[in-house]
Structures are given as C-alpha cells and as structure tokens.
DRENZALO-272017 format. One record per residue: x, y negated, z negated of N, C-alpha, C in turn. Coordinates in pm, 1 decimal, padded with zeros to 6 digits. Each point is the difference from the previous one (the first is absolute). Example, Ala and Ser with C-alpha at 12.3 -4.5 7.8 and 13.67 -1.06 7.14 Angstrom:
2
((01319.0, 00569.0, -00780.0), (-00089.0, -00119.0, 00000.0), (00090.0, -00120.0, 00000.0))
((-00035.0, -00105.0, 00072.0), (00082.0, -00119.0, -00006.0), (-00077.0, -00109.0, -00073.0))
// end
This chain:
86
((08876.3, -09400.0, -12167.7), (00089.1, 00025.5, 00021.9), (00117.2, -00092.1, 00078.8))
((00119.4, 00018.5, -00017.0), (00079.7, -00133.9, 00036.8), (00142.5, 00093.7, 00051.2))
((00070.6, -00106.5, 00072.2), (00119.3, 00089.4, 00051.8), (00137.3, -00018.0, -00082.2))
((-00025.6, 00042.2, -00138.4), (00108.8, -00035.2, -00107.3), (00130.3, 00074.2, 00041.5))
((00100.8, 00005.1, -00049.0), (00131.0, 00036.8, 00034.7), (00039.6, 00075.5, 00148.3))
((00013.0, -00096.9, 00085.3), (-00007.6, 00072.3, 00124.2), (00134.8, -00059.2, 00054.9))
((00063.4, 00044.7, 00092.7), (00129.6, -00043.8, 00072.2), (-00019.3, 00006.9, 00125.4))
((00027.9, -00118.7, 00069.2), (00024.3, -00017.2, 00157.9), (00136.4, -00021.6, 00035.6))
((00063.1, 00084.9, 00074.0), (00135.9, 00011.7, 00003.8), (00031.2, 00024.5, 00161.7))
((00100.8, -00079.3, 00071.4), (00063.9, 00030.6, 00118.3), (-00074.1, -00018.5, 00088.8))
((-00127.9, -00088.9, 00015.6), (-00104.4, 00012.8, 00123.4), (00051.4, -00128.8, 00075.4))
((-00080.5, -00014.3, 00121.5), (00007.3, -00089.0, 00074.4), (-00148.4, -00110.3, -00011.8))
((-00036.7, -00078.6, -00017.4), (-00117.2, -00054.1, -00003.0), (-00004.4, -00141.7, 00081.3))
((-00064.2, 00002.4, 00127.7), (00029.2, -00114.8, 00052.6), (-00147.5, -00027.2, 00077.8))
((-00021.7, -00123.0, 00079.8), (-00061.6, -00044.1, 00076.7), (-00161.4, 00009.2, -00110.8))
((-00029.6, -00037.8, -00093.1), (-00109.2, 00014.3, -00075.6), (-00089.7, -00138.0, -00006.6))
((-00123.4, -00002.2, -00010.4), (-00085.8, -00162.3, 00040.4), (-00015.5, -00010.7, 00126.5))
((-00119.6, -00009.5, 00043.2), (-00014.9, -00029.9, 00129.4), (-00059.3, -00148.2, 00016.8))
((-00036.3, -00085.0, -00070.8), (-00019.0, -00121.1, -00024.6), (00035.5, -00084.0, -00113.2))
((00030.0, -00138.9, -00013.5), (00005.0, -00049.1, -00120.3), (00132.9, 00030.5, -00020.4))
((-00003.3, -00024.9, -00150.7), (00130.7, 00026.8, -00075.0), (00015.4, 00149.1, -00049.0))
((00086.0, 00113.1, -00003.6), (-00033.8, 00097.0, -00054.4), (00160.7, 00037.0, -00089.6))
((-00026.5, 00133.4, -00042.9), (00084.4, 00038.3, -00062.3), (00063.5, 00161.3, 00051.8))
((00118.3, 00032.5, -00020.9), (00053.4, 00119.0, 00044.2), (-00078.8, 00093.5, -00111.7))
((00029.7, -00012.7, -00104.7), (-00062.1, 00108.0, -00133.9), (-00055.2, -00117.8, -00094.7))
((-00118.1, 00034.5, -00035.0), (-00108.4, -00074.4, -00079.3), (-00041.3, 00084.1, -00089.0))
((00050.6, -00033.0, -00159.8), (-00037.6, 00103.4, -00109.8), (-00093.0, -00070.5, -00075.3))
((-00150.9, 00047.7, -00010.6), (-00094.9, -00021.1, -00074.5), (-00034.8, 00091.1, -00097.4))
((-00082.4, -00054.2, -00068.1), (-00110.7, 00076.1, -00133.8), (00097.6, -00009.8, -00113.1))
((-00024.6, 00088.2, -00052.7), (00034.5, 00030.8, -00149.5), (00060.7, 00145.1, 00015.3))
((00168.4, -00052.3, 00028.6), (00107.6, 00148.8, 00014.3), (00119.2, -00063.2, -00067.1))
((00067.9, 00091.5, -00034.9), (00101.4, -00016.9, -00082.2), (00108.9, 00124.1, 00078.0))
((00152.8, -00067.2, -00067.6), (00115.6, 00114.9, 00043.0), (00016.0, 00032.7, 00124.4))
((-00025.7, -00105.4, 00108.2), (00027.1, 00043.1, 00135.9), (00158.1, -00016.0, 00021.8))
((00055.7, 00079.0, 00123.0), (00132.0, -00061.7, 00021.2), (-00012.3, -00011.0, 00151.7))
((00085.0, -00100.2, 00062.5), (-00000.4, -00026.8, 00130.2), (00164.3, 00008.7, 00039.2))
((00052.8, 00099.4, 00056.9), (00113.4, 00029.9, 00026.0), (00080.8, 00039.1, 00133.5))
((00112.4, -00093.0, 00004.2), (00053.8, 00018.3, 00185.6), (-00098.9, 00019.9, 00129.5))
((-00110.2, -00080.7, -00033.7), (-00108.8, -00033.7, 00125.9), (00086.7, -00130.2, 00061.3))
((-00087.4, 00041.0, 00128.0), (00028.3, -00117.8, 00121.8), (-00124.4, -00037.4, 00018.0))
((-00035.7, -00173.5, -00029.2), (-00092.5, -00031.1, 00012.1), (-00002.9, -00122.4, 00115.7))
((-00080.3, 00003.9, 00092.0), (00064.7, -00076.9, 00110.6), (-00156.8, -00045.8, 00088.2))
((00016.8, -00115.6, 00084.7), (-00047.0, -00025.0, 00121.4), (00050.9, 00003.9, 00107.3))
((-00004.3, 00079.4, 00106.4), (00076.4, 00028.0, 00121.0), (-00057.7, -00111.3, 00113.7))
((-00093.6, -00033.1, -00021.8), (-00096.0, -00076.1, 00108.1), (00036.4, -00136.2, 00011.6))
((00009.6, -00040.7, 00135.0), (00065.5, -00129.2, 00052.8), (-00037.2, -00088.6, -00105.7))
((00061.3, -00109.8, -00002.8), (-00001.6, -00120.2, -00109.3), (-00143.8, -00050.3, 00021.9))
((-00080.7, -00003.7, 00061.6), (-00086.6, -00065.7, -00006.9), (-00168.5, 00069.8, 00004.8))
((00091.2, 00126.8, -00035.5), (-00148.5, 00123.3, -00021.6), (00018.5, 00049.2, -00104.6))
((00119.4, -00052.8, -00121.7), (-00005.5, 00083.6, -00085.9), (-00095.9, -00085.5, -00123.4))
((-00050.1, 00146.5, -00086.5), (-00077.8, -00060.0, -00073.6), (00014.0, 00070.8, -00141.4))
((00088.6, 00072.6, -00028.7), (00045.7, 00043.7, -00104.2), (00128.6, -00066.0, -00073.6))
((-00068.1, -00142.7, -00047.6), (00112.2, -00083.7, -00054.5), (00033.7, 00036.2, -00140.2))
((-00085.2, 00058.9, -00062.7), (00054.3, 00075.8, -00136.0), (00073.1, 00136.9, 00004.9))
((00100.8, 00006.5, -00051.5), (00028.6, 00150.7, -00019.6), (-00076.1, 00091.0, -00106.7))
((00011.0, -00032.6, -00128.7), (-00059.9, 00039.3, -00105.2), (-00074.2, -00072.9, -00038.0))
((-00115.4, 00014.1, -00043.6), (-00099.8, -00073.4, -00064.2), (-00055.7, 00086.9, -00160.0))
((00009.8, -00050.4, -00087.1), (-00028.7, 00041.6, -00139.6), (-00136.6, -00061.8, -00064.7))
((-00110.8, 00057.6, 00004.5), (-00106.4, -00089.6, -00053.8), (-00023.5, -00008.2, -00141.3))
((-00065.6, -00073.2, -00036.0), (-00011.0, -00035.2, -00160.5), (-00006.1, 00102.9, -00094.8))
((-00062.8, 00120.5, -00008.0), (-00016.7, 00105.6, -00084.5), (00097.2, 00107.8, 00008.9))
((00080.8, -00011.4, 00085.5), (00064.2, 00093.2, 00008.1), (00149.7, -00006.8, -00111.9))
((00009.0, 00150.7, -00041.9), (00123.5, -00019.4, -00125.7), (00115.8, 00023.7, 00047.4))
((00111.5, 00081.0, -00057.5), (00120.4, 00019.6, 00023.1), (00001.6, 00022.8, 00159.4))
((00099.9, -00069.4, 00095.5), (00045.8, 00026.1, 00089.4), (00148.1, 00020.7, 00062.4))
((00064.3, 00081.8, 00052.0), (00145.9, 00030.3, -00001.4), (00042.8, -00057.3, 00148.4))
((00078.2, -00081.2, 00033.2), (00050.8, -00032.8, 00122.6), (00141.2, 00045.2, 00007.4))
((00025.3, 00108.2, 00072.5), (00128.8, 00034.8, 00029.7), (00073.9, -00024.9, 00157.0))
((00093.6, -00094.9, 00022.5), (00075.4, 00059.1, 00121.4), (-00109.8, -00008.2, 00125.0))
((-00119.6, -00106.2, 00013.2), (-00062.4, 00042.1, 00093.9), (00075.0, -00112.3, 00092.0))
((-00020.5, 00012.1, 00128.9), (00041.8, -00095.8, 00110.9), (-00144.1, -00054.7, 00066.7))
((-00039.7, -00106.1, -00084.8), (-00080.6, -00091.6, 00044.9), (00002.8, -00105.7, 00107.9))
((-00074.4, -00002.9, 00130.4), (00025.3, -00091.8, 00066.7), (-00111.6, -00094.2, 00028.2))
((-00036.8, -00096.2, -00087.5), (-00126.9, -00063.7, -00005.1), (00036.9, -00159.6, -00007.8))
((-00082.5, -00068.4, 00005.1), (00042.3, -00160.1, -00028.1), (-00027.7, -00012.4, -00139.4))
((-00079.6, 00080.6, -00098.1), (00005.2, 00024.8, -00125.0), (00001.8, 00164.2, -00042.9))
((00146.0, 00007.5, -00052.5), (00003.2, 00126.0, -00026.6), (-00057.9, 00093.7, -00100.8))
((-00040.9, -00084.8, -00129.6), (-00111.6, 00060.9, -00088.0), (-00065.4, -00088.5, -00044.7))
((-00152.8, -00026.7, -00021.6), (-00076.3, -00071.4, -00079.9), (-00068.9, 00079.5, -00082.8))
((00034.9, -00047.2, -00127.3), (-00054.1, 00036.9, -00144.6), (-00102.8, -00087.2, -00034.8))
((-00135.7, 00025.4, -00000.4), (-00097.9, -00041.7, -00049.1), (-00036.9, 00016.8, -00149.9))
((00065.1, 00076.8, -00080.0), (-00017.9, 00059.6, -00126.5), (00036.9, -00134.6, -00093.6))
((-00091.0, -00025.4, -00114.8), (00032.6, -00106.3, -00073.0), (00152.6, -00003.9, -00065.8))
((00051.8, -00105.4, 00007.8), (00141.2, -00021.4, -00072.9), (00092.3, 00038.5, 00100.0))
((-00023.7, 00029.0, 00140.3), (00104.3, 00068.3, 00081.1), (00000.6, -00137.6, 00089.7))
((00126.8, -00011.3, 00096.3), (00012.5, -00092.7, 00097.4), (-00048.2, 00048.7, 00147.4))
// end
C-alpha cells in the first residue's frame, strides 16, 4: 500500500530535522501522482541552529510529483534524486 494520488495544499511545514541536513518534505518509496500546492516550507530557527537545508526532497523511486506555487525557504528548494532529474 502506498500514498498514490494525494494532495498537500496550503500547509505550513517548518523546523524539521533535529541534526545534520534535513528536508521539510521528503518523498520516499514507490508513489505516483502527488501534488504539493501553495504550501510554506521553512526553517524559522536562528541561522546557527537551522537543520532543514532542503525544502522538498524527491527520492529515487518516486513517480510523478507536481509542485505548484509553494513558498520554499531553504538553501536548496528542491532536491530531485530520480534518474534523469536535476
């Protein structure tokens, strides 16, 4: 069972990851047809304490993902690890 055909709309996602380099949203596994729309993804901690350096991370086996009008405040807005993606 996987999270196919899900939408995440108009949410605030902040201050994820407790150590190292983390992502606000990490999409994993074999999933398809996901939509992320009008979300705010950020780390509001002081600059020395920020660990959410990636806004959205899409891992290797993930299928179609649609990103629409998200406000991503991170060093790297989107990290797409799927083959053939940048």
